[in-house]
GUTOR-337124 format. One record per residue (C-alpha): residue in three letters; x, y, z. Coordinates in nm, 4 decimals. Last residue first. Example, Ala and Ser with C-alpha at 12.3 -4.5 7.8 and 13.67 -1.06 7.14 Angstrom:
2
SER, 1.3670, -0.1060, 0.7140
ALA, 1.2300, -0.4500, 0.7800
***
This chain:
163
ALA, -1.1612, 3.6296, -2.5402
MET, -1.0902, 3.7700, -2.2137
LEU, -1.4039, 3.5300, -2.0295
MET, -1.2778, 3.2414, -2.2284
GLY, -0.9544, 3.2144, -2.1110
LEU, -1.0447, 3.2562, -1.7694
ILE, -1.2662, 2.9772, -1.8093
THR, -0.9630, 2.7822, -1.9070
GLY, -0.7498, 2.9166, -1.6714
VAL, -0.9673, 2.8476, -1.4191
THR, -1.0324, 2.4372, -1.5368
VAL, -0.6095, 2.4428, -1.5505
ILE, -0.5696, 2.5700, -1.1642
ILE, -0.8891, 2.3645, -1.0686
TRP, -0.6993, 2.0467, -1.2012
GLY, -0.4406, 2.0646, -0.9659
TYR, -0.7297, 2.0794, -0.6451
ARG, -0.5666, 1.6961, -0.4654
ALA, -0.2325, 1.7668, -0.6187
GLY, -0.1235, 1.5778, -0.2634
ASN, 0.0460, 1.2250, -0.4117
GLY, -0.2840, 1.0343, -0.2276
ARG, -0.5206, 1.3142, -0.4004
ILE, -0.3945, 1.2534, -0.7960
SER, -0.3379, 0.9315, -0.8158
ALA, -0.7340, 0.7949, -0.7750
ALA, -0.7847, 1.0920, -1.0998
SER, -0.4955, 0.8965, -1.3117
THR, -0.1786, 1.0519, -1.3495
THR, -0.0998, 0.9926, -1.7587
PRO, -0.1618, 1.3438, -1.7806
SER, 0.0669, 1.4894, -1.5697
PRO, -0.0592, 1.6407, -1.2412
SER, -0.1036, 2.0291, -1.1609
PRO, 0.0754, 2.1773, -0.9228
ALA, -0.0996, 2.2263, -0.6001
PHE, -0.3598, 2.3825, -0.4806
SER, -0.4330, 2.3299, -0.1072
ALA, -0.6657, 2.2244, 0.1159
PRO, -0.4436, 2.2348, 0.4362
THR, -0.2895, 1.8819, 0.6318
VAL, -0.5001, 1.6833, 0.9181
THR, -0.2547, 1.4882, 1.0743
ILE, -0.4172, 1.2188, 1.2610
PHE, -0.3954, 1.0347, 1.5750
LEU, -0.7100, 0.7992, 1.6747
LYS, -0.7784, 0.6061, 2.0028
GLN, -0.9383, 0.2726, 2.0821
PRO, -0.6742, 0.0679, 2.2581
GLY, -0.8872, -0.0598, 2.3561
VAL, -0.7053, -0.1318, 2.6835
GLU, -0.5917, 0.2194, 2.7387
CYS, -0.8300, 0.3741, 2.5687
HIS, -1.1096, 0.1076, 2.5991
LYS, -1.0658, 0.1650, 3.0357
SER, -1.4269, 0.2598, 3.0600
VAL, -1.5611, 0.4956, 2.7958
GLY, -1.3769, 0.7801, 2.6945
CYS, -1.2922, 0.6965, 2.3813
ILE, -0.9782, 0.8966, 2.2131
TYR, -0.9334, 1.1192, 1.9444
TRP, -0.6258, 1.3066, 1.8812
LYS, -0.6070, 1.5884, 1.5745
ARG, -0.2589, 1.7704, 1.4574
GLY, -0.2572, 2.0917, 1.2393
PRO, -0.5198, 2.1909, 0.9646
THR, -0.8381, 2.3093, 1.0416
ALA, -1.2234, 2.2332, 0.9722
LEU, -1.1713, 1.8527, 1.0011
ASN, -1.5244, 1.7968, 1.0156
ILE, -1.6406, 1.5788, 1.3339
VAL, -1.8890, 1.3069, 1.2248
ASP, -2.0518, 1.0953, 1.4851
LYS, -2.3150, 0.8332, 1.4342
GLY, -2.3029, 0.6700, 1.7315
GLY, -2.4643, 0.9493, 1.8632
THR, -2.2739, 0.9886, 2.1910
LEU, -2.0094, 1.2746, 2.1140
ALA, -1.8550, 1.3955, 2.4427
VAL, -1.8491, 1.6769, 2.5799
THR, -1.4964, 1.7928, 2.7225
GLY, -1.6128, 2.0163, 3.0035
ALA, -1.2784, 1.8631, 3.2234
PRO, -1.0000, 1.7597, 3.0221
ALA, -0.9967, 1.4317, 2.8267
ALA, -0.7758, 1.1694, 2.9721
CYS, -0.6610, 0.8638, 2.8302
GLU, -0.2885, 0.9730, 2.9393
GLN, -0.0935, 1.0149, 2.6051
PHE, -0.4031, 1.1386, 2.4380
GLY, -0.5129, 1.3803, 2.6863
THR, -0.1359, 1.4667, 2.7120
GLY, -0.1633, 1.5240, 2.2605
ASN, -0.4990, 1.7093, 2.2972
VAL, -0.8229, 1.5935, 2.3255
LYS, -1.1203, 1.5086, 2.1062
LEU, -1.3990, 1.2571, 2.3073
VAL, -1.5657, 0.9851, 2.0807
ASN, -1.8437, 0.7446, 2.2906
HIS, -1.8826, 0.4187, 2.2858
VAL, -2.1450, 0.1191, 2.3723
GLY, -2.4220, 0.3329, 2.4218
VAL, -2.4739, 0.3631, 2.1400
PRO, -2.3417, 0.0935, 1.9089
TYR, -2.0038, 0.2767, 1.6840
ASN, -1.9950, 0.4400, 1.4147
PHE, -1.6961, 0.7375, 1.3843
VAL, -1.7094, 0.9508, 1.0744
LEU, -1.4096, 1.1487, 1.0180
ASN, -1.4898, 1.4331, 0.7830
ASP, -1.2839, 1.5731, 0.4851
GLY, -1.2812, 1.9639, 0.4443
VAL, -0.9545, 2.0993, 0.5491
TYR, -0.7281, 1.7473, 0.4109
PHE, -0.6516, 1.3817, 0.5973
GLN, -0.4563, 1.2114, 0.3617
LYS, -0.3774, 0.8646, 0.4659
GLY, -0.0921, 0.5976, 0.4534
GLN, -0.1341, 0.4695, 0.7956
ALA, -0.4662, 0.5675, 0.9149
TRP, -0.5911, 0.2536, 0.9906
ALA, -0.2531, 0.1487, 1.1012
GLN, -0.2919, 0.4134, 1.4053
TYR, -0.6369, 0.3103, 1.4545
ASP, -0.5149, -0.0170, 1.5530
VAL, -0.8790, -0.2147, 1.5911
ASN, -0.9239, -0.3544, 1.9175
ILE, -1.2261, -0.1865, 2.0754
THR, -1.4719, -0.0620, 1.8854
TRP, -1.4898, 0.2825, 1.6341
GLY, -1.6264, 0.0571, 1.2892
LYS, -1.5428, -0.2376, 1.2094
ASP, -1.6006, -0.1386, 0.8467
ASP, -1.3730, 0.1133, 0.7616
GLY, -1.1605, 0.1605, 1.1495
VAL, -1.2850, 0.5551, 1.1028
ILE, -1.5015, 0.5611, 0.7891
PHE, -1.3389, 0.9254, 0.6580
ASP, -1.5497, 1.0964, 0.4796
THR, -1.3815, 1.2837, 0.1417
ALA, -1.4256, 1.6661, 0.1121
PHE, -1.4239, 1.7589, -0.2911
ILE, -1.7195, 1.8893, -0.3557
THR, -1.7037, 2.0673, 0.0184
PRO, -1.3409, 2.2155, -0.0979
THR, -1.4129, 2.3599, -0.4460
PHE, -1.6619, 2.5261, -0.3378
ILE, -1.5909, 2.8349, -0.1748
ALA, -1.3002, 2.8942, -0.3589
LEU, -1.4596, 2.8407, -0.7069
MET, -1.7182, 3.0294, -0.6293
ALA, -1.4810, 3.3480, -0.5729
VAL, -1.3120, 3.2502, -0.8929
ILE, -1.6526, 3.2821, -1.1111
VAL, -1.8225, 3.6223, -0.8795
PHE, -1.4124, 3.7844, -0.8884
LEU, -1.4301, 3.7179, -1.2904
GLN, -1.7872, 3.8787, -1.3382
SER, -1.7012, 4.1653, -1.1155
ILE, -1.3784, 4.1868, -1.3377
SER, -1.6270, 4.2206, -1.6659
ALA, -1.6477, 3.9876, -1.9197
MET, -1.5306, 4.0281, -2.2860
***
């Protein structure tokens, strides 16, 4: 029979590594990348963004940038003073916290005219109920049961340790 400390270590490891293992990289704009004349709200429509996922902004260096702003900055296409622009051309932003997130391009009038701006809502990573056996792995995430199978796995491991 496993000790409580062994059990704690296993549960702690699952809690730490599971969100990282199942994180998704979203290429903003898909094959078009981060540029003008793309409807980024249409691109985000239907996607589920979770804590631990990444947004990847691909664009030619010197042509665009990425600014994280608040709701007002998004509406006005203006970054607050002191906002640092990402300019690397392949900028990865980890979605570390839940909530609303706003991004704009600060070059010229790209935000206003482009409209080169993106608004998303990030959902906390959670242990949702297990899906039915007929649910495909691809649809598990789309239905919000992102980690449901982990509950079954942890239950199985605990059962084996306690036997």
